[in-house]
N, C-alpha and C positions, 0 to 999 in steps of 0.2 A: 314146505312151501318152496317152490323153485328148486327142487331136488335137494332139499335139506339145507340150503345155503342160508336161508333166513328163517327166523322163528315166527314172525308175523308181519302183517301189513298194518301200518298206521296211516289212517286216512285223515287228512287235515284240511279243513275248509275255513275260509274267512266268510262268514255267512252274510253275504251282501245280496240283497234282492235286486232283481233286474231293473235297470233304469226305466223311469217313466211308467212304473206299475204302482198300483195302490198297495201299500204295506198292510199285512194282516196284523201288525202290531206285535206285542209280546205274546209268545206262545206259552200256554200252560203246560205244567207237567215237570217231570224230572229232566235232568240234563240230557239224558238219552232221548227222551220224547221230544225235546226242543230241537235236537240235532236231526231227528228222523227225516224231516222234509229235505234236508240237504244231502242225504245219502242216496237219493234216487239215481244219480249217475253211476255210482259204484254198483248199486243193485242191478242196473241195466246190463252191466258187463259181467256180472257174476251169476245171473240166472234168477234174479228177483230178491225181494226182501226176506223171504223165508231162508234162502241160501245165506244171505248176509247175517241174519240173526243166528243161524246155526254156526257160522264161522266165528261170530262174536262169542257165543256160548263156549266154543272149543278153544277160545283165546287165540284164534288165528288172525282176527281183525280187531283193531281198536279204532274207534271213532273219536277224533280229538278236535275240539274247537281251537282255533288259532289263539284265541285270547287266554287259553289256559295252558299253553305249551311252555311258557317261560320256566326255566330251571330244569327242564327235562334233559335226560341223557339217554337217548333212545338207541339201544344196542341191538345188533343182529336182526334188523328189521328193514323192510322196504317202507320208506316214508313217502307218501304221495300227497302232494298239495295240488288240488284241482282248482281251476278257475283263477290262476295266478295273475291274470290281468287286473284283478282286484286286490293286489298286494302292493304295499309301498316298499321302498328300499329297506326300511327298518324291519318290515315283516319278513322279507327274504333273508336279511341278516339273521334274524331270530331263528328262522327255520334251519338255515345252514349251521348255526351254532348248536342245534339240538342233535346233530348227527353224531352218534357214538360209534365205537369200534364195531366193525362188521355190518354197518348199515349203509344203505344207499338212499339218496334223496332224489325223487323224481318230481319235477315241477312242470305242470302243463298249463298253458293259457293261450289266449287269442287276443292279440293287440287290438283287434277291431271290436272287441266286446266289453270294453271298459264301461263300468256302470256309474262311476262318480268322478268328478273333476280331480279330486285329490290323487286318484290313481293314474290320471293322465299326466299331471304335473310331477309326480314322484313315483314313476313306474318302476317297481322292483323287478318285474319281469324283464323289461327292456334294459335296465341297468345291469342286471345279472348277465344277460347275454353279451352286452357291450363290453363289460369289464372282465368277465371270466373266460371268454372265448380264447382258446389257445392254451389255457392252463391244463396240464395233464390230468388234473382231478375233475375236470369239467367237460361235459359233452352236451351237445344239443342237436335237435333235429327240427328243421323248419319244413312244415307241410304247407306248400303254397296254395293248395286247393283242398276243399272239404273232402274228407275220405269216408264219411259216414254212409252216404248213399247218393244215387243220382238225383233223387228228389231233394235231398238236403243241399246239394250244390246249387239248386235254384236260388237259394237265399243269397249267394255270392253275386248273382246277377242284379240284385236290387241296389248294389252300391253304385 
């Protein structure tokens, strides 16, 4: 993975549903089956769920729920936390504290897509950028416009 620098990718999500949508409630099945609906964004980038499942089988990807990450020491991995607009300061601290030797933590989010008031009042994403900017161990990229597609950029015009 990435020219042998990392052993695997650890995908971490705080499974928050989109604001003002009707919840499906508790999902049946194993932990893996419960996490499956939240893996769609990763599958979109890797060529589909079949590719993701193959990479899980080959131990190249691990899907991790944020609520079960405490106590981990994740080494030689790329840790990606997606939809970080739905993380509190405590969540971000927890994630940073899991980064072991040889690992990188990539956190991505969009301030405009916060789904619960608690994440507006205690934004881990915003606090991380505000407090860690300038630290040699921290880098961030701000994409001021949507990069997905011309059609997706139409959503920005609705603000």
